[in-house]
C-alpha positions, 0 to 999 in steps of 0.5 A: 081712607075717608075720615069725617071730622070736626075742624078749627081753621088755624091758618091759611096761605095763598099758594100759586094763583088760585090755591090755598094751603089751610092748616086746621086743628081737627078733632080726630087727626090733630093738626092737619094741612090741606091743599085746596086746589082752585078755591080762589077762582072767581067762579067758585072762590067766594063761597068756598074760601068763605069756609076757611076764615081764621078759627072757623068751625067746620065739618070736613070729609077728608081723604087722608093718606099717612104719607102725605104732608098735604091732605085733600078735603072732599066735603066742607060744611060749617059745624058752628056758624059764628054770629060776631067773631068775624064781623066785630072788630075787637073780636076779630082782633082776638081771633087773629091773635089767638089763631097765631098762638094756637098755630104756634103751640098745636103741633101734634098729629094725634087726637086730643078730644079734651083740648079740641072741646076746650077750644071749640066751646070757648070760641062759641062762648066768645061769639055769644057774649058782650063782655069779653075784654079779658077773654084772651087772658083766661083762654091762654091761662086755661090752655096751659092745662092742656099743654102740660104746664098749668100753674101748681096752685097748692101754695097759692097763698105764697107771695111769689109765682115762679114762671119757670117752675110754674108754682107759687113760692115764699121767696123770689129766686130769679128774674122769672118770679112775679109779684104785685099786680100780675100776681094778684091778677093771676090768682084771680084768674086761676079762681074764675070761670068765663061766665064770671070773668066780667067781675075781674076788673083790669085796666088796659095797662094791667091787661097788656102787662099780664098778657106779656107775662103769660106769653113769657110763661109759654116761651119758658115752657114751650121751647119752640114758642115765638111771640106772635107777630100780631101782638103789637097790633092786637095791643093797639086795637084792644087796649 
């Protein structure tokens, strides 16, 4: 059946000489993989392949069949056209990193309107703002709300946060308990918005430490989560 849906590109892989396999997070179907035949041929390639840059926001007309692992795209056009995400070096590094994280955590083939809207609107925020050095930290922290393990803030005044339990505690129990700078930053980010993010002051070392902590948090709550391969390059470029 033909389905029209918005989609965000998560990954792409060259297949044979002229084909691409593209994995997208779609508004109506969840995660779907597509086989794009001949998209890399010289005559067609440049214009068609340009649609499928990482985290591009598209509108697709899909020929969808339940029994297929690779679906077919009948029509493609941009839903939103970025101004800076694929041309600014620092923003491009964020795109590369977050696309890998999202590819890792988004597995379901089902509609999730609120999660899709969150990813869509925050990427548009990043595209249009000049102060974004902590964007990825708040993006990942807020993403846990949609994945089912957002920190329990009922006892936010307690001096420790247990990563494995996802809650604040009065005492330190194990090696997954955080305190100090990471705890202070966690409390700051839990109480802020993207528009107020520039007021949160973090140096490069703190940013890298907090990112390692939030990735560990993902690993503890998502059994299949793997540390992104792009993390080292991301830290070098961004910090």
